[in-house]
N, C-alpha and C positions, 0 to 999 in steps of 0.2 A: 522492770518490764512488767506490763500489765497482762493479765490473763485474758485471752480471748473468750467471748461469750460463745457458747455452742447452742444453737437453736435446734430443738427437735423437728424432725420432719415426720409428719403424719400423713397417711393416705386415707382417703374415704371414697367409697363407691356408692354412687347414687343409682339404684336399680329401679328402672321403670318398666311397667308392662301396661300397654295402652296408656291411659292418663292417670296411672296410680303408681305410688312410690313405696317401696318396701322399707320400713324402718324397724329398729330394735328399741325397746325400752330398757335402758341401762339400769343394772342393779348389781350391788355388791362390789363395786369397783372403787368406790370412794370419789369418783369423778363424774359429775352429771348424772348420778343415780336418779332415777324417776323421770328422766328426760328421754324423749324419742330422738334417735340419731341414725344415720346410715352406718353400715358396717365400716370399720376402719381401725387403724392403730399405727404404731410406730413402724417405720422401716427398720429392717435388721441389716447389720453389717453385710456388705456384698450384694445386697438386693438392688435391683432397679426399682423405680417407682411402680411400674406396671406389675412386676413380680410380686411386690409387697401388696399391692391392691388385690391381686388374684389370691394370694395366701390368706389375707385378712378376711375376704369374702368367703373363702372355703372354711376357714376356722370358725367364723362367727355365724355363718348361715348354713353351712354344708353344701353350698353351691360351687361346682366346678365350672367357672366361666372360661371361655376361650380368650386368649390374648386379643384376638380381632374384635371381640365384643366390647372391649374397653375403649372409650374415647376420652382423651385427656381434655378437661373442660375449664381448669383454672388452678390458680394459686391464691390462697388467702393466708394473710398474716394474722396471727393471734398474739395478744399481749399477755394474757394470763399465765401465771406460773413461770414467769421469765421470758416468755415469748417463743415463737416458733412458726412453723409453716404447715398448712394443710394443702396437700396436693389433691385435687378433685378429679375423679373419673366418673364417667357415666356409662351405664350398660342398659340396653333395652332388650327385653325378652319378648318373644312372640306370644307366650302365654305365661300366666302366673304360676310360680312354683311354691309349694309349701316349704317353708324353711325349717331346717333342723338346727335351731339356734343353740348357741353355747350358753347353758344356764349359769355359768360362772361370771358372765359379763351382762346378762340380760334376763328379764323375767317374762318378756313377751316379744312377739314379732308380729307385724301386721302390715297388710297393704293398705295405704290411705290414698283417697282421691287427692290428686295434686292441688285442687282448689279448696280442700278441706283438711289441711294437715292439723295434727293435734296441737292443742295449746301448749302443752308442757313439751317443748322441743328445743333442741340446742339453738342458741341465739343465731348462729351463723347459717342455719338450715335454709332460710328464706333466700338469702344471697346465693347460696350454693345451687338451689333449685332454679333460680333465675338464670344461672349460668348454662343450665340445661334446657333452655327453650328449644323445643324441637325445630322450629323453623330456622333459628339462628345457627344451630349445629349443622343442620342439613345444608344450609346455604354456604356456610364456611367450608364444609367438606366438598361441596360441588365446585367451589372456586379454588380448591386446593389450598386453602388458607386456614390456619388454626384460628379459633375464636380468640378474642381479646383475653389475655391470660390473668393479669393481676387484679385482684379484687381486694380492697381494704376491708378487712373483717372487723368485727366489734371487739 
């Protein structure tokens, strides 16, 4: 009998305010250190994806978001490290907040103009941001339909 592969499930929250995106520069983790990425991490046993996204955002940025602020925007497969899935959420804030980021996983946090993201960013960020096109999300919500879910990641 063959052993089944287990794919990790990670959650990421893209936090926008106006036309800017909040990113962390990873440091000290051994994974994507020096690259800018949205807050996120592994789901824990017993958590829903939304609960995991809220927890990771609170742990990594010090932000307590409301469940209603999160909109599920996509699923991306990744092949590295044996493969797994990134569940993507988006949140829009009325005004920017100053993050109190976790210095165990990042050495900086910054708001970036959506059209001028840093060069050193995780490879999948562009595809994730494209999932969060304001017009597409608002149109899908108005029609009561979720956006197209699956995105083939790098």
